[in-house]
N, C-alpha and C positions, 0 to 999 in steps of 0.2 A: 206249806210253801213259804219261804222268807222272801219278803218283798225287798227289792234292792233299795239301798239308801239313795234318796233323791240327788245327794251330792255326787253319786257316782254316775248318774245318768248323763248322756251326751247333752251339751247345750244346743238348743236349736232356737231358731227365730223364724217368724213368719217369712215366707218368700216375697220380696218386694221387687218392683220392676227395675231392671238394670238401668233404665233411663234416668232413675233418680240420682245416679252416681255422676251424671254428666253436667250438673248445674248445682249451684249453691242455693240455700233457703233464702227467701226474702228476710232481710234483718232491718227492722225499723230503727229510726233514729234514737239515739240513746238519750236518757234524761240527764240534766246536769248533776254534777256531783255537789254535795253541800259543803261549802267552805265557810268556816266561821268568819263572820264580819262582811260577807259578800252575798249580795242578792243573786240568786241563781237565774241563769237565762238559757232556754232551750232554743237553740238556733239550728237544730238538726233535722227537722221534719217538714219544713216549709208550710208551717201552719200560719194562719192569719192571726196576728197579734192584737188586732183592734178589738174593742169592746164589742160584743154582739149587738145587732140591732134590737132595740127594746121591743119592737112589734113582733119580731120573730121569737124572742123569748116568751112573750105573752101568748103567741099562738101555740108554742110548745106546750106550755102549761095547760092550756084550754084542751089540748088533744091528748093529754096524758090521762085518760079516762078508764077505759076497760080494755086490759091486755088479753082478756079472753077472746075477743073478737079478732078475726083475720082482717088485714088491711085490703084495700081495693088493689087486687093483683094487676089491674090495668093502668093504675095510677091516672085514671081518666081525667080528673080535674087538672092535675099538674101537666099532663100531656096536651090538654086543650089550650091552656094558657101559654105553654111553651111553643105550640104550634103557631098561635097568634104572634107571639113576640118574635119568632124567628122566620116567619113567613113561609112555613113548610106545611104539608099535610100531616094531619095528626097520625095517620097510619104510617108515616115515615119517621116516627119517633118511638123510642123504647126507653123506659126508666128503669134503672137497675141499682144494686147496692154499691154505688161508687162506679167510677170508670174501670176500677180494677176487675170487677166482675164481667164487664163487657169485654175486656182483653182476654179473659178465660174463655168466655163464650165464643169469641171470634175464633180462636184457635180450635175449639171443638168443632165448629161448623166448617173449617177450611183445611184442617191439618191432620196428618197421621204419619204412620212410619214411611209412607211413599212419597211424602212431600218435604219441602224445605220452606223456611221462613227467612226473610231478610230484614234486618234492622240496623240502625246505626249504633256504634258502640265507641265510648261509653254512653249509655242513655238509661232510661228507667229500668231499675233492677229486676223488675218483673218480667221483662221480655224474654230473658233466657229461661226463666222459670216456667212460663205458660207454654212457650213453644217446645221446651224440653219434655213436659208432662205429656204433650200430645204426641210425643215420639218423632216430631219433625227434625230433619237436619237443620241446623242453625248456621246461618251466615251472618256473622257480625262484621259490619263494614266499618272500618275505623274512621273516625272524624278527621276533618282537616286540622291543621295546626292551629287554627284560630277557634276551634270547638264547634264547627259547623258540620252538617251533613254533607258527605261526599256524594252527591246525587249521581254523578257520572259513574262513579265506582258502583253504587247501588244498582244502577240500570244495567251495568255490564256483568253484574253478578246473577242476573236473572236467567234461569234454565227452564227447560220444560217441566221440571219438578216444582218450581216455585208456586205456591198457593196463597201466601201471605207476605205482604210487605207492611211494615210499620214505620210510620214517620213521627217524630215528636217535635212539636213546635209550640212554644219555645222548648228548646231541648233541656231535659233534666238529665245530668246535673250542670251542664256547661252554660246554658242560658240563651244562645242566639236563636232567633226565630227564623223560620224558612221564609223566603220571599215568594209571592204569588206566582211571578212569571217563571221562576226556576222550577216551582213544583209542577205547573202546567207543562212546561216543556219535558219534564221528567215523565209525567203521566202519559204523554204521547208515545213514549217508548215502552210502556208497561202493556203487556197483552190484556186483553179485556176481560179474560177469565180469571185474572189474578186479583184478589181483593187487596185494596190499599186502605189501611187504617191510618187516619190523621189524628193523633192524640194532642188535643189542644187543652190540656188540664189547666194551663196558665195563661190562656189567651187574653184574658181581661187586662192583664199587666203590660201587654205589648204596646209600645208607644212609637215604634219606628214606622216610617212611611212604607207602604208596600209589603207589609207582612201577609202572609198566606191567608186566604179567605176560605176557610173550610166549608162554609155553607155554600159559597159559589162553586167549589169543586164538586160537591155532591150534586148540585144542580146540573153540572156539565159533564160529569163522569160517572156513569152507572156503577163502576166497580170501586167507588170511594165510599167509605163510612167515617163519619166524624164522631169523635168521642170527645165529651166534656163532662164537667163535674161541678157540683155545689160545694166541693171540699175546700177550694182555695180562696178565691176572691170573695165568695159568699160567706166563707168562715163556718161552714157546716161539716168539717171533716169527721167529727164524731158521729153524725147521723147517717153517713154512708148514702149519698144520693148522687147518681151520675145518670147521664143519658147519651144516646146515640141518635144520629140523623143519618139516614140512608134510604136507598130506594126500597120499595116494599118487599122484593123477594129477599134481601139481605135482613131486613127486620123480621120477617116471617122465620127465617132461619135462626135468628138470635132468640126469638120467642121459644123455640124448642130447646135452648141450651141453657137459659137463665134459671136461677132458683125461683120457684113460685113463692108468692107473698114475701119477697125479700125486703122490700122497702116498707117500713112500718107506717102506720097512719100518722104518728107524730112527725116523722121524717118527711113525708109528703107534704103535710101541712106547713111545716117550717120552710121548706124549699119554695112552696108556692107563695108564702108570704114575702120571702126573700126576693123572688121573682117580681113581685109587685113594687119592690123598691129598686128596680133596675138601675136608674140613673144615679141613686145613692150608692149602690155597689160599685158601679163604674167609677164614681168620684173618689170612693175609698181606695180602690185599686190604683187609681192615678196618684194618690198621695203616697201609697207605698212604693210605686214606680219612681217617684221623685226622690224619695229617700234612697231607694236602690242605686239611682244614678250617682248621687252624692257620695254614698258609701263606696261604690266601685271606683269613682274618681279619686277619692281619699287614698284608696289602697294603691292605685296607680301612681299617685304622687309620691308614695313612699318607695316606688320602684317595682311594684308587683306586676305581673303579667296577667291582667284580668280580662277575659274575652267579653265582648259586647254581650249584655244580658238583657233580655225582655221579659224575665219572669220575676219571681219575688225571692230571689236568691243570687248570690254571686259565686264564682267558682275561681279557686286558686289552684292551677296546675302544678302542684308540688312534688309529684312523683314520690321518690324514696323518702322524702321529708314529710310526708303527709302524717305519718304516725307521730312524729315529733311535734308537729304543729297542733295536732289534735290534743296531744298530752299537755301542752303549754295552755290550752284553753281549758282543759278539764281542771288543771291546778288553780285556775281563776274562776271556777264555778260557771263555765260556759260549755254548753254541748254544741258541737259542730259535726257535720257528717264526713267522716273519713272514708273515701271510696277507693283508696289504693293509689290511683292515678292522681288523685288531688283531693281537696277538701271543699265542700260546698257549705255556704253559710247563708241561712235564711234571714231575710229581713225581719228584724223584731223591734223591740223597744229601743229608743235612742241611747239609753244608758248601756244596754247590752252591746249595741254596735260600737259605741265609744270605747268599751273595753276591749272589744276585738281589735280595734285600731291600734290601741296601745300594745296589745299582745303582739299584734303583726310587726309593728315598728321595732319592738324588742327582739323578736324572733329574726327579723331580717338583719338587724345589726350583729346578732350573734352568729348567724350561719353565713352571712354574705359580706360581713365587714362594712 
């Protein structure tokens, strides 16, 4: 019997879930292009550009010993000091591989094809991905004209199928932070069985009065879970450490959904050491916030419409000109984040921000006269 030529066989691929066609993949910030004579600057990933704390680097070196051993799956030492620092019970804390894993786990314990999730848009690009993978219907509520959550519209969107609501404060990519009073009013309209995740990845950079107090919300509302991370203000994005604070039933559910042994021994030790420098971390965050405010005001002085930002980035709502602005930055060895509706610019080294201001001035003169 003559075997058929493989080239003549029908091409087949594994059958994947149709839900994968309903959302795009997460695309990380691009690295800067190398341009001769120019120092490159990556302002596309909201990374902390300050030099790491020496004590944290020393701790990482000390714990880079035996990769054959599993880490402490319970992250007991880190959770213990976090509980003392935050004033919550240790059993109301979970430590995971960044806040991103928490978002995935939250959808796994709340969502399926019979439910729906509500979140603001534009916001963190993982929200459509994680809810789409769970099979949930997605309700993306447009932001207000000034880049803020439209909480009234989000409350009006709740149905009997709603199982998860995500709030992002400060909002990535636009920058405004939610106010505590408005969130409390919103939560009073949310059914008690609906889990509300408050994503506070950038909370340390917020300097405005009356911003939302996630810890206070967890204390007063049993259906709230607070998400935070060591990636941003602590400058440990490469080590992947995040944590959640919630009532025990929610934490017990998350423990069933997260990856066992996900946070390495070195990552736990580095986060613990950074936590012990709490005041220094907040001081560094305040320094970045001050530069952020100066940078945002300089852009406004050029005529740009820059929303209030309480994070470590600014947002230019450029719409159809977003690609052209990104290209102009790329040509000058600067990477920014083009998200279609606008461009997000992370706060980085002063030289990089000065270059962006020059690019922005030239771009505005060219396109707006």
